[in-house]
C-alpha positions as CSV (number, residue, x, y, z in Angstrom):
1,X,-0.6,-2.7,-16.8
2,X,-2.7,-1.8,-19.8
3,X,-0.6,0.8,-21.5
4,X,-3.7,2.8,-22.4
5,X,-3.9,6.5,-22.7
6,X,-7.5,6.7,-21.4
7,X,-10.2,4.5,-19.9
8,X,-13.9,4.9,-20.7
9,X,-17.1,3.6,-19.2
10,X,-20.0,2.4,-21.3
11,X,-23.4,1.8,-19.6
12,X,-25.3,-1.4,-20.4
13,X,-27.9,0.6,-22.3
14,X,-25.2,2.3,-24.4
15,X,-23.5,-1.0,-25.0
16,X,-26.8,-2.4,-26.3
17,X,-27.2,0.6,-28.6
18,X,-23.6,0.4,-29.8
19,X,-24.2,-3.1,-31.2
20,X,-27.7,-2.3,-32.5
21,X,-29.3,-5.0,-30.3
22,X,-32.9,-5.1,-29.4
23,X,-33.8,-5.4,-25.7
24,X,-34.2,-9.2,-25.5
25,X,-32.0,-10.7,-28.2
26,X,-28.9,-11.3,-26.1
27,X,-28.0,-12.0,-22.5
28,X,-26.6,-9.1,-20.4
29,X,-26.0,-11.1,-17.3
30,X,-22.2,-10.9,-17.5
31,X,-22.5,-7.1,-17.4
32,X,-25.4,-6.7,-15.0
33,X,-25.2,-9.8,-12.7
34,X,-29.0,-10.4,-13.4
35,X,-29.0,-14.0,-14.6
36,X,-32.1,-15.4,-16.3
37,X,-31.8,-18.5,-14.1
38,X,-30.4,-19.3,-10.6
39,X,-26.6,-19.2,-10.5
40,X,-24.6,-20.6,-7.7
41,X,-21.8,-18.1,-7.2
42,X,-19.8,-19.9,-4.6
43,X,-18.1,-22.3,-7.1
44,X,-14.4,-21.9,-7.4
45,X,-12.7,-22.4,-10.7
46,X,-11.9,-26.1,-9.9
47,X,-15.4,-27.1,-8.9
48,X,-16.2,-29.2,-12.0
49,X,-12.7,-30.9,-11.8
50,X,-13.4,-31.9,-8.2
51,X,-16.8,-33.4,-9.1
52,X,-15.2,-35.4,-12.0
53,X,-12.5,-36.9,-9.7
54,X,-15.1,-38.4,-7.3
């Protein structure tokens, strides 16, 4: 539970404008899902720990 009185939505473009960022000076992948390199999305949160134990 958030305990908030309201919840708003901010588009990626409006987010970019709100921080006065130019088009290419930061990564938007966390917001858009468009990563600048291939990303393997089937990892679980313990993937690196499993590799380290081998």
